[in-house]
C-alpha positions as CSV (number, residue, x, y, z in Angstrom):
1,M,63.1,-36.7,58.9
2,V,61.1,-40.0,58.5
3,T,63.6,-43.1,59.5
4,Q,63.6,-46.8,58.0
5,E,61.7,-48.3,60.6
6,E,58.7,-45.8,60.3
7,I,58.9,-46.8,56.6
8,I,59.0,-50.7,57.3
9,D,56.1,-50.4,59.0
10,K,54.1,-48.4,56.9
11,L,55.5,-51.1,54.1
12,R,54.2,-54.1,56.7
13,L,50.7,-52.9,55.6
14,C,51.1,-53.0,51.8
15,L,49.2,-56.9,51.6
16,D,49.8,-59.0,48.6
17,P,46.0,-59.2,47.9
18,E,46.5,-62.7,46.5
19,L,48.4,-64.2,49.6
20,G,47.2,-61.8,52.6
21,I,50.7,-61.4,53.3
22,N,53.0,-58.0,53.8
23,I,55.5,-57.4,51.4
24,V,58.7,-57.2,53.9
25,D,57.8,-60.6,55.0
26,L,57.4,-62.1,51.5
27,G,60.4,-60.6,50.7
28,L,59.6,-58.1,48.0
29,V,61.3,-55.3,49.0
30,Y,65.3,-55.2,48.5
31,S,66.5,-51.5,50.0
32,I,65.0,-48.2,51.1
33,N,66.3,-45.1,50.5
34,I,65.7,-42.1,52.2
35,D,67.3,-38.7,51.0
36,S,66.0,-36.0,52.9
37,S,62.2,-36.1,52.6
38,K,62.5,-38.3,48.9
39,V,61.8,-42.1,50.3
40,G,63.1,-45.3,47.3
41,V,61.7,-48.3,47.3
42,L,63.6,-50.9,45.6
43,M,61.2,-53.8,45.0
44,T,60.6,-57.1,43.3
45,L,57.5,-59.5,42.2
46,T,57.1,-62.8,43.1
47,T,57.2,-63.2,38.9
48,A,57.9,-61.2,36.3
49,G,54.6,-61.5,34.9
50,C,52.8,-60.4,37.7
51,P,49.9,-58.4,37.2
52,L,49.8,-56.6,40.6
53,E,52.8,-54.0,39.9
54,S,50.5,-50.6,39.5
55,Y,48.6,-52.3,42.4
56,F,51.6,-52.3,44.5
57,V,53.3,-49.0,43.5
58,R,50.2,-47.1,44.5
59,D,49.7,-48.8,47.8
60,I,53.3,-47.9,48.4
61,T,53.6,-44.4,47.1
62,D,49.7,-43.8,49.5
63,K,50.9,-45.1,52.7
64,L,54.1,-43.9,52.5
65,K,53.3,-40.4,51.7
66,K,51.1,-40.2,54.8
67,L,54.2,-40.2,57.1
68,K,55.6,-37.1,58.1
69,G,58.3,-35.5,56.9
70,V,58.2,-37.9,53.4
71,S,57.2,-35.6,50.2
72,D,58.0,-38.1,47.4
73,V,58.0,-41.5,46.5
74,S,59.4,-43.8,44.0
75,V,59.3,-47.5,43.5
76,E,61.4,-49.2,41.5
77,L,61.3,-52.7,40.2
78,T,63.7,-55.3,39.6
79,F,63.9,-58.7,39.1
80,E,67.4,-59.1,39.8
81,P,68.0,-61.1,41.8
82,P,65.1,-63.0,40.9
83,W,62.4,-63.8,44.1
84,S,62.0,-67.3,45.6
85,P,60.4,-68.2,48.8
86,T,63.5,-68.3,50.9
87,K,63.3,-64.5,50.9
88,M,60.2,-65.1,53.1
89,S,60.0,-64.5,56.7
90,P,59.7,-67.9,58.5
91,E,56.3,-66.8,59.9
92,S,55.4,-66.2,56.0
93,K,56.5,-69.3,55.0
94,D,54.6,-71.1,58.0
95,L,51.4,-69.4,56.2
96,L,52.0,-70.4,52.8
97,G,52.8,-73.9,53.8
98,F,56.5,-73.8,53.3
99,V,58.7,-76.0,54.8
100,N,61.7,-74.3,55.9
């Protein structure tokens, strides 16, 4: 069975094309659910009007389906709680010039 760590490693390969930072370090991934060979990702976007929803869903699905033991991927978007820069990793904040 696939592990949470394997999924996170793959999600770190999913880059925000505008910022060049992965979705995990941006704090966009809220939770990961593994049910046998099915993986669910609950995530948000930096803004509710972000036009990249379909891009992220496709990229996440493609990458996670390459993992051994993953047969199905679902990506659910939520805006509760809303994303804010406080959700970013310290490294991402440094790259984007946010002051901690």
